[in-house]
Structures are given as structure tokens and as C-alpha cells.
One Martini backbone bead per residue (centre of mass of N, CA, C, O) as a GRO file, in nm:
protein
  363
    1UNK     BB    1   0.098   0.034   0.018
    2UNK     BB    2   0.030   0.366   0.020
    3UNK     BB    3   0.054   0.666   0.120
    4UNK     BB    4  -0.172   0.870   0.270
    5UNK     BB    5  -0.205   1.159   0.069
    6UNK     BB    6  -0.291   1.475  -0.055
    7UNK     BB    7  -0.008   1.471  -0.253
    8UNK     BB    8  -0.061   1.187  -0.360
    9UNK     BB    9  -0.058   0.959  -0.652
   10UNK     BB   10  -0.128   0.716  -0.515
   11UNK     BB   11  -0.274   0.449  -0.405
   12UNK     BB   12  -0.455   0.307  -0.147
   13UNK     BB   13  -0.392   0.038  -0.248
   14UNK     BB   14  -0.280  -0.246  -0.349
   15UNK     BB   15  -0.218  -0.445  -0.628
   16UNK     BB   16  -0.400  -0.692  -0.464
   17UNK     BB   17  -0.701  -0.584  -0.397
   18UNK     BB   18  -0.888  -0.765  -0.579
   19UNK     BB   19  -0.900  -1.017  -0.391
   20UNK     BB   20  -1.135  -0.897  -0.196
   21UNK     BB   21  -1.379  -0.963  -0.394
   22UNK     BB   22  -1.453  -1.243  -0.286
   23UNK     BB   23  -1.639  -1.131  -0.039
   24UNK     BB   24  -1.869  -1.003  -0.235
   25UNK     BB   25  -2.040  -1.279  -0.284
   26UNK     BB   26  -2.254  -1.225  -0.058
   27UNK     BB   27  -2.456  -1.070  -0.238
   28UNK     BB   28  -2.585  -1.361  -0.355
   29UNK     BB   29  -2.736  -1.503  -0.118
   30UNK     BB   30  -3.047  -1.412  -0.160
   31UNK     BB   31  -3.099  -1.620  -0.401
   32UNK     BB   32  -3.183  -1.859  -0.182
   33UNK     BB   33  -3.444  -1.670  -0.030
   34UNK     BB   34  -3.513  -1.497  -0.295
   35UNK     BB   35  -3.704  -1.372  -0.551
   36UNK     BB   36  -3.547  -1.375  -0.884
   37UNK     BB   37  -3.650  -1.228  -1.201
   38UNK     BB   38  -3.510  -1.149  -1.476
   39UNK     BB   39  -3.469  -0.824  -1.442
   40UNK     BB   40  -3.378  -0.843  -1.149
   41UNK     BB   41  -3.127  -1.014  -1.209
   42UNK     BB   42  -2.991  -0.815  -1.395
   43UNK     BB   43  -2.974  -0.585  -1.188
   44UNK     BB   44  -2.809  -0.738  -0.981
   45UNK     BB   45  -2.563  -0.778  -1.169
   46UNK     BB   46  -2.517  -0.486  -1.254
   47UNK     BB   47  -2.460  -0.372  -0.966
   48UNK     BB   48  -2.205  -0.547  -0.925
   49UNK     BB   49  -2.045  -0.428  -1.159
   50UNK     BB   50  -2.039  -0.143  -1.050
   51UNK     BB   51  -1.896  -0.206  -0.789
   52UNK     BB   52  -1.640  -0.321  -0.915
   53UNK     BB   53  -1.567  -0.059  -1.069
   54UNK     BB   54  -1.550   0.128  -0.820
   55UNK     BB   55  -1.328  -0.032  -0.673
   56UNK     BB   56  -1.113  -0.020  -0.901
   57UNK     BB   57  -1.110   0.288  -0.888
   58UNK     BB   58  -1.031   0.332  -0.592
   59UNK     BB   59  -0.739   0.185  -0.613
   60UNK     BB   60  -0.633   0.446  -0.804
   61UNK     BB   61  -0.662   0.648  -0.584
   62UNK     BB   62  -0.606   0.898  -0.402
   63UNK     BB   63  -0.666   1.028  -0.093
   64UNK     BB   64  -0.781   1.300  -0.215
   65UNK     BB   65  -0.996   1.119  -0.418
   66UNK     BB   66  -1.161   0.889  -0.252
   67UNK     BB   67  -1.434   1.031  -0.190
   68UNK     BB   68  -1.574   0.954  -0.452
   69UNK     BB   69  -1.591   0.647  -0.402
   70UNK     BB   70  -1.736   0.659  -0.129
   71UNK     BB   71  -1.991   0.800  -0.233
   72UNK     BB   72  -2.067   0.602  -0.453
   73UNK     BB   73  -2.082   0.342  -0.274
   74UNK     BB   74  -2.294   0.454  -0.075
   75UNK     BB   75  -2.523   0.505  -0.283
   76UNK     BB   76  -2.528   0.215  -0.387
   77UNK     BB   77  -2.594   0.075  -0.117
   78UNK     BB   78  -2.860   0.228  -0.055
   79UNK     BB   79  -3.012   0.161  -0.317
   80UNK     BB   80  -2.984  -0.158  -0.316
   81UNK     BB   81  -3.135  -0.223  -0.045
   82UNK     BB   82  -3.423  -0.207  -0.176
   83UNK     BB   83  -3.369  -0.503  -0.327
   84UNK     BB   84  -3.120  -0.607  -0.127
   85UNK     BB   85  -2.941  -0.741   0.151
   86UNK     BB   86  -2.661  -0.783   0.000
   87UNK     BB   87  -2.558  -0.482   0.027
   88UNK     BB   88  -2.408  -0.514   0.299
   89UNK     BB   89  -2.118  -0.578   0.172
   90UNK     BB   90  -2.044  -0.286   0.076
   91UNK     BB   91  -1.984  -0.156   0.363
   92UNK     BB   92  -1.703  -0.287   0.406
   93UNK     BB   93  -1.559  -0.120   0.186
   94UNK     BB   94  -1.626   0.153   0.294
   95UNK     BB   95  -1.491   0.117   0.568
   96UNK     BB   96  -1.204   0.082   0.474
   97UNK     BB   97  -1.177   0.352   0.325
   98UNK     BB   98  -1.221   0.525   0.575
   99UNK     BB   99  -0.999   0.411   0.766
  100UNK     BB  100  -0.751   0.453   0.557
  101UNK     BB  101  -0.802   0.779   0.476
  102UNK     BB  102  -0.860   0.883   0.776
  103UNK     BB  103  -0.876   1.042   1.045
  104UNK     BB  104  -1.013   0.990   1.343
  105UNK     BB  105  -1.249   1.194   1.344
  106UNK     BB  106  -1.357   1.145   1.059
  107UNK     BB  107  -1.389   0.840   1.084
  108UNK     BB  108  -1.598   0.836   1.315
  109UNK     BB  109  -1.815   1.006   1.177
  110UNK     BB  110  -1.855   0.824   0.925
  111UNK     BB  111  -1.916   0.570   1.078
  112UNK     BB  112  -2.167   0.674   1.225
  113UNK     BB  113  -2.331   0.756   0.973
  114UNK     BB  114  -2.346   0.471   0.848
  115UNK     BB  115  -2.480   0.332   1.085
  116UNK     BB  116  -2.740   0.501   1.079
  117UNK     BB  117  -2.820   0.425   0.794
  118UNK     BB  118  -2.853   0.122   0.847
  119UNK     BB  119  -3.069   0.143   1.065
  120UNK     BB  120  -3.275   0.294   0.893
  121UNK     BB  121  -3.299   0.069   0.671
  122UNK     BB  122  -3.393  -0.155   0.852
  123UNK     BB  123  -3.671  -0.016   0.923
  124UNK     BB  124  -3.767   0.039   0.633
  125UNK     BB  125  -3.727  -0.278   0.507
  126UNK     BB  126  -3.746  -0.510   0.716
  127UNK     BB  127  -3.507  -0.686   0.766
  128UNK     BB  128  -3.345  -0.929   0.877
  129UNK     BB  129  -3.088  -0.908   1.081
  130UNK     BB  130  -2.901  -1.143   0.958
  131UNK     BB  131  -2.933  -1.020   0.653
  132UNK     BB  132  -2.832  -0.706   0.728
  133UNK     BB  133  -2.752  -0.551   0.995
  134UNK     BB  134  -2.530  -0.741   1.091
  135UNK     BB  135  -2.334  -0.748   0.838
  136UNK     BB  136  -2.316  -0.444   0.798
  137UNK     BB  137  -2.210  -0.351   1.083
  138UNK     BB  138  -1.980  -0.548   1.120
  139UNK     BB  139  -1.829  -0.486   0.859
  140UNK     BB  140  -1.799  -0.180   0.890
  141UNK     BB  141  -1.641  -0.182   1.165
  142UNK     BB  142  -1.417  -0.400   1.140
  143UNK     BB  143  -1.299  -0.308   0.862
  144UNK     BB  144  -1.241  -0.017   0.947
  145UNK     BB  145  -1.039  -0.086   1.170
  146UNK     BB  146  -0.841  -0.229   0.986
  147UNK     BB  147  -0.784   0.021   0.811
  148UNK     BB  148  -0.680   0.202   1.039
  149UNK     BB  149  -0.448   0.017   1.133
  150UNK     BB  150  -0.305   0.009   0.862
  151UNK     BB  151  -0.242   0.311   0.856
  152UNK     BB  152  -0.074   0.326   1.109
  153UNK     BB  153   0.141   0.117   1.018
  154UNK     BB  154   0.228   0.271   0.770
  155UNK     BB  155   0.318   0.536   0.909
  156UNK     BB  156   0.530   0.401   1.087
  157UNK     BB  157   0.709   0.295   0.860
  158UNK     BB  158   0.766   0.567   0.735
  159UNK     BB  159   0.887   0.698   0.986
  160UNK     BB  160   1.115   0.495   1.017
  161UNK     BB  161   1.246   0.542   0.747
  162UNK     BB  162   1.307   0.837   0.795
  163UNK     BB  163   1.488   0.795   1.042
  164UNK     BB  164   1.699   0.632   0.890
  165UNK     BB  165   1.772   0.852   0.689
  166UNK     BB  166   1.860   1.063   0.898
  167UNK     BB  167   2.086   0.893   1.025
  168UNK     BB  168   2.248   0.861   0.767
  169UNK     BB  169   2.295   1.165   0.719
  170UNK     BB  170   2.444   1.212   0.994
  171UNK     BB  171   2.670   1.013   0.934
  172UNK     BB  172   2.784   1.154   0.687
  173UNK     BB  173   2.850   1.421   0.829
  174UNK     BB  174   3.036   1.302   1.045
  175UNK     BB  175   3.237   1.176   0.841
  176UNK     BB  176   3.324   1.443   0.714
  177UNK     BB  177   3.430   1.572   0.970
  178UNK     BB  178   3.642   1.359   1.027
  179UNK     BB  179   3.802   1.392   0.770
  180UNK     BB  180   3.872   1.688   0.814
  181UNK     BB  181   4.032   1.640   1.076
  182UNK     BB  182   4.236   1.437   0.969
  183UNK     BB  183   4.361   1.622   0.753
  184UNK     BB  184   4.455   1.834   0.946
  185UNK     BB  185   4.637   1.659   1.130
  186UNK     BB  186   4.818   1.549   0.894
  187UNK     BB  187   4.859   1.817   0.688
  188UNK     BB  188   4.908   2.081   0.832
  189UNK     BB  189   5.221   2.059   0.928
  190UNK     BB  190   5.346   1.931   0.671
  191UNK     BB  191   5.281   2.160   0.468
  192UNK     BB  192   5.446   2.369   0.624
  193UNK     BB  193   5.716   2.219   0.600
  194UNK     BB  194   5.729   2.211   0.294
  195UNK     BB  195   5.723   2.519   0.246
  196UNK     BB  196   5.976   2.586   0.412
  197UNK     BB  197   6.182   2.398   0.262
  198UNK     BB  198   6.139   2.507  -0.019
  199UNK     BB  199   6.222   2.793   0.046
  200UNK     BB  200   6.508   2.722   0.147
  201UNK     BB  201   6.608   2.586  -0.111
  202UNK     BB  202   6.577   2.834  -0.290
  203UNK     BB  203   6.782   3.011  -0.137
  204UNK     BB  204   7.028   2.822  -0.162
  205UNK     BB  205   7.036   2.826  -0.474
  206UNK     BB  206   7.075   3.133  -0.492
  207UNK     BB  207   7.360   3.086  -0.315
  208UNK     BB  208   7.501   2.820  -0.421
  209UNK     BB  209   7.395   2.581  -0.200
  210UNK     BB  210   7.366   2.269  -0.300
  211UNK     BB  211   7.405   2.080  -0.060
  212UNK     BB  212   7.191   2.202   0.129
  213UNK     BB  213   6.961   2.188  -0.073
  214UNK     BB  214   6.967   1.879  -0.104
  215UNK     BB  215   6.885   1.824   0.191
  216UNK     BB  216   6.610   1.964   0.180
  217UNK     BB  217   6.494   1.792  -0.050
  218UNK     BB  218   6.522   1.520   0.097
  219UNK     BB  219   6.337   1.597   0.332
  220UNK     BB  220   6.098   1.664   0.159
  221UNK     BB  221   6.063   1.380   0.046
  222UNK     BB  222   6.017   1.236   0.320
  223UNK     BB  223   5.770   1.394   0.411
  224UNK     BB  224   5.591   1.315   0.172
  225UNK     BB  225   5.593   1.011   0.216
  226UNK     BB  226   5.482   1.011   0.509
  227UNK     BB  227   5.217   1.159   0.439
  228UNK     BB  228   5.113   0.943   0.241
  229UNK     BB  229   5.105   0.716   0.445
  230UNK     BB  230   4.902   0.845   0.642
  231UNK     BB  231   4.673   0.874   0.440
  232UNK     BB  232   4.641   0.576   0.377
  233UNK     BB  233   4.583   0.488   0.670
  234UNK     BB  234   4.330   0.652   0.711
  235UNK     BB  235   4.158   0.531   0.480
  236UNK     BB  236   4.209   0.221   0.600
  237UNK     BB  237   4.194   0.247   0.926
  238UNK     BB  238   4.468   0.148   1.042
  239UNK     BB  239   4.535  -0.177   0.940
  240UNK     BB  240   4.831  -0.214   0.889
  241UNK     BB  241   4.981  -0.146   1.184
  242UNK     BB  242   4.841  -0.018   1.399
  243UNK     BB  243   4.880   0.087   1.714
  244UNK     BB  244   5.165  -0.037   1.773
  245UNK     BB  245   5.308   0.066   1.521
  246UNK     BB  246   5.250   0.371   1.566
  247UNK     BB  247   5.390   0.396   1.845
  248UNK     BB  248   5.672   0.310   1.751
  249UNK     BB  249   5.703   0.532   1.543
  250UNK     BB  250   5.675   0.775   1.741
  251UNK     BB  251   5.912   0.695   1.924
  252UNK     BB  252   6.126   0.713   1.701
  253UNK     BB  253   6.085   1.007   1.632
  254UNK     BB  254   6.164   1.115   1.911
  255UNK     BB  255   6.451   0.996   1.917
  256UNK     BB  256   6.559   1.140   1.663
  257UNK     BB  257   6.493   1.427   1.839
  258UNK     BB  258   6.629   1.373   2.146
  259UNK     BB  259   6.447   1.166   2.297
  260UNK     BB  260   6.345   1.009   2.586
  261UNK     BB  261   6.163   0.702   2.576
  262UNK     BB  262   5.865   0.592   2.765
  263UNK     BB  263   5.712   0.278   2.766
  264UNK     BB  264   5.392   0.198   2.917
  265UNK     BB  265   5.243  -0.076   2.921
  266UNK     BB  266   4.962  -0.211   2.743
  267UNK     BB  267   4.866  -0.240   2.432
  268UNK     BB  268   4.561  -0.223   2.311
  269UNK     BB  269   4.270  -0.372   2.166
  270UNK     BB  270   4.082  -0.199   1.939
  271UNK     BB  271   3.867  -0.051   1.777
  272UNK     BB  272   3.871   0.102   1.485
  273UNK     BB  273   3.777   0.384   1.578
  274UNK     BB  274   3.955   0.405   1.832
  275UNK     BB  275   4.226   0.365   1.694
  276UNK     BB  276   4.212   0.606   1.508
  277UNK     BB  277   4.174   0.828   1.722
  278UNK     BB  278   4.440   0.759   1.884
  279UNK     BB  279   4.646   0.796   1.661
  280UNK     BB  280   4.581   1.093   1.597
  281UNK     BB  281   4.633   1.198   1.874
  282UNK     BB  282   4.932   1.106   1.906
  283UNK     BB  283   5.031   1.252   1.657
  284UNK     BB  284   4.963   1.539   1.749
  285UNK     BB  285   5.123   1.532   2.014
  286UNK     BB  286   5.398   1.474   1.891
  287UNK     BB  287   5.411   1.725   1.717
  288UNK     BB  288   5.403   1.924   1.959
  289UNK     BB  289   5.659   1.829   2.093
  290UNK     BB  290   5.853   1.886   1.850
  291UNK     BB  291   5.767   2.203   1.824
  292UNK     BB  292   5.743   2.304   2.156
  293UNK     BB  293   5.938   2.144   2.314
  294UNK     BB  294   6.224   2.170   2.565
  295UNK     BB  295   6.268   1.883   2.610
  296UNK     BB  296   6.401   1.512   2.673
  297UNK     BB  297   6.128   1.376   2.783
  298UNK     BB  298   5.907   1.086   2.719
  299UNK     BB  299   5.577   0.961   2.817
  300UNK     BB  300   5.400   0.649   2.754
  301UNK     BB  301   5.077   0.540   2.878
  302UNK     BB  302   4.906   0.232   2.955
  303UNK     BB  303   4.569   0.187   3.105
  304UNK     BB  304   4.345   0.072   3.361
  305UNK     BB  305   4.025   0.229   3.474
  306UNK     BB  306   3.793   0.056   3.539
  307UNK     BB  307   3.587   0.166   3.263
  308UNK     BB  308   3.879   0.250   3.139
  309UNK     BB  309   4.097   0.389   2.898
  310UNK     BB  310   4.433   0.497   2.956
  311UNK     BB  311   4.619   0.774   2.801
  312UNK     BB  312   4.950   0.897   2.840
  313UNK     BB  313   5.129   1.221   2.776
  314UNK     BB  314   5.465   1.316   2.867
  315UNK     BB  315   5.676   1.603   2.937
  316UNK     BB  316   5.966   1.815   3.050
  317UNK     BB  317   5.863   2.066   2.953
  318UNK     BB  318   5.823   2.410   2.964
  319UNK     BB  319   5.501   2.555   3.063
  320UNK     BB  320   5.294   2.851   3.093
  321UNK     BB  321   5.090   2.786   2.848
  322UNK     BB  322   4.771   2.655   2.710
  323UNK     BB  323   4.664   2.661   2.361
  324UNK     BB  324   4.415   2.553   2.189
  325UNK     BB  325   4.384   2.419   1.884
  326UNK     BB  326   4.269   2.251   1.615
  327UNK     BB  327   4.399   1.986   1.696
  328UNK     BB  328   4.291   1.955   1.990
  329UNK     BB  329   3.995   1.993   1.912
  330UNK     BB  330   3.979   1.746   1.725
  331UNK     BB  331   4.037   1.541   1.944
  332UNK     BB  332   3.795   1.602   2.127
  333UNK     BB  333   3.570   1.550   1.920
  334UNK     BB  334   3.646   1.255   1.863
  335UNK     BB  335   3.618   1.154   2.153
  336UNK     BB  336   3.321   1.236   2.196
  337UNK     BB  337   3.216   1.026   1.981
  338UNK     BB  338   3.327   0.791   2.210
  339UNK     BB  339   3.297   0.888   2.509
  340UNK     BB  340   3.539   1.065   2.552
  341UNK     BB  341   3.865   1.212   2.670
  342UNK     BB  342   4.065   1.520   2.749
  343UNK     BB  343   4.342   1.602   2.952
  344UNK     BB  344   4.533   1.883   3.093
  345UNK     BB  345   4.882   1.958   3.193
  346UNK     BB  346   5.152   2.200   3.337
  347UNK     BB  347   5.266   2.020   3.570
  348UNK     BB  348   5.563   1.926   3.528
  349UNK     BB  349   5.491   1.986   3.252
  350UNK     BB  350   5.337   1.808   2.982
  351UNK     BB  351   4.995   1.674   2.991
  352UNK     BB  352   4.806   1.400   2.850
  353UNK     BB  353   4.468   1.259   2.899
  354UNK     BB  354   4.322   0.964   2.777
  355UNK     BB  355   3.976   0.856   2.748
  356UNK     BB  356   3.808   0.536   2.722
  357UNK     BB  357   3.580   0.315   2.681
  358UNK     BB  358   3.583  -0.025   2.739
  359UNK     BB  359   3.402  -0.107   2.487
  360UNK     BB  360   3.656  -0.053   2.277
  361UNK     BB  361   3.740  -0.319   2.307
  362UNK     BB  362   3.866  -0.586   2.149
  363UNK     BB  363   3.713  -0.918   2.118
   0.00000   0.00000   0.00000
């Protein structure tokens, strides 16, 4: 079935709604206990054909136009009741259309109106209750309730589908923001380094200092290759070397720049998203140490604390004030997405403490 909507061009029923016409054959039951001859029988069959035509028309109408079919079927049911109590079966189809097409208030009003019409016709034509009033009222009310429930279920499914679509859109937006932060963390300082070294190499060449210029170009080449490797690892979710490999690489980079590195604790196995966030965080913190720290000792520690995974990175450089830039803010935002956090301290050096929920441990 399609969603009943005032601006929807779809039909009210599903493509297989014609199957329900099988139950309309109750219309011919009075042939077994009432005399119908000649012209009366032809009229009886003709009316049924009109009913089938109206019903097939109704299932092609949108909810905004279905009132036409409801009105036509109601008039046909009322008119036909004067000739046969079998017309009671038509009210069931009218009831479903009403229940499926209208909101609660309108549905109840139309249901009550048709019920009163049935009662009035019962006393007008004096048909036995089991032959007209009972099937007409029971069919109208029960089938109308089924139509109403089906409408509610359909709207719930559509609402749920929209919710899923909205969640998917939010996930796409969040992923784009994550990629933007990752690119900033990885490329921000390396592109600055590339620009500075290229400028320096250009000046050295202008001074005819080719050996020193060649050194700068060589370093520039190495920086570019390392950056390319980091970008590839980010795209692949850091599944190539993993957290352990990245931590060892960062420690080696610190040692190459004159730091004594102390690695403590056991490096945990984390989920892919937590591993990616932690690698980027440690990469950014290592870059900050190399660029801003005047110390010579760095300690990286992994430990478990209650329901958290705690990673701390501290160096013995003297810091008078700490001003978070885009890199540190990006780390905090990424950790917030994992229900994690990062705290900083400049007492006796600079220290950053990252905490992640224990559920991010890889099972």
C-alpha cells in the first residue's frame, strides 16, 4: 500500500487489492432465499458489476480523491438495499476505505454516519437482522477498524524509514567532519613544513649552496613520503600497522629528535574507530612535542582504570600556558564522538590524559 497523503498520486490500496473482491460474493446469498426473476436478476448482476467497477476505480485513486469513490459506493449501497439485503456486503468495503483514508476524528464521524444510515434502512425495509443489519454493521465497523489500523501501521513504517534516512544522513555528515579533522591533523603541519623547506631550498640554490639545498630537498622528499603513508593509513582505517605499530613509529620519531622515550603499560587491542581516533590523537600530540617542547624526556603510558582505557603522554618541557588550537580541538571532538575525553596539565611539564570507554576494547 502507498502512503495516504493529500498530495500523493499513489493509490490507496496495494496492487493485489482486487483479491478482496472474493468476499463481495456474499452479495448473491439472497438468491437462495428471495425470488429474483428476469429483469430483477439482470439488475442485481448489473449493480454488482457497477460495484466492482467503482471498487477497481477506488484502488487507483489517491487519498485526496478517494472521497469520490466512497461517496459513489455509499450511494450505490443505500440504493441497492431497497432491492436486496445482499447490499450489506458493500458497506464493508466502504468501511475499509473510510478507515484507511481519514484521520481519527473524520473516520469516527463517517463511521457513525454510515452506522446510522444502516440502522435507518433496517427499519425502513424491515429485513431480518441476520440478513442485513448484522452483516452490514459488523462488516462496516470491523473492516473499518482494520483499515484504520493498517493506516497507522503504514504511517509508522514510513516514519521509521524516514528516521533511518535521517540517521544515515547524520552519519554521512559526521563522517565528513571526521575526514576533515583527520586531514587537518595529518596534513596541517606537514604541508607547513613542506612549504618552509621548499622556500629554504630555493634560497640556498639562489646562494649557490647546492649541497645544503640538496639536503633540504631530500628531507622534503621524506616528509612527502611519510605524509602520503599517513594519508593512506587514514583512508584504510589504520589497519596496516595498527595501534602498536603506530606507537612504535611515534616513539622512534621522538628518539630521532633527541628525546628519551619511555613506553609503559600494555598497548590494548581497540575497535577500529577507537584505534583510528587514538592514533590521530597521539600523532597530533607527538607533533606538538616536537614543535613546541623544550624538554628531552617523553613518557607514553597505557593503563586500565575501572571502566576506562587511559592513555597518557607527558614530557618534561617547561610550559607557561597551554592554548588549544585546531589540532587539540579536533582530538577532543573525535574523542567526544566515542564518549571519551582528554585532559591536559602543565604542572611539572606538559601532560595529556586520554580516556576511552572500556567497551571500545576489541573482543
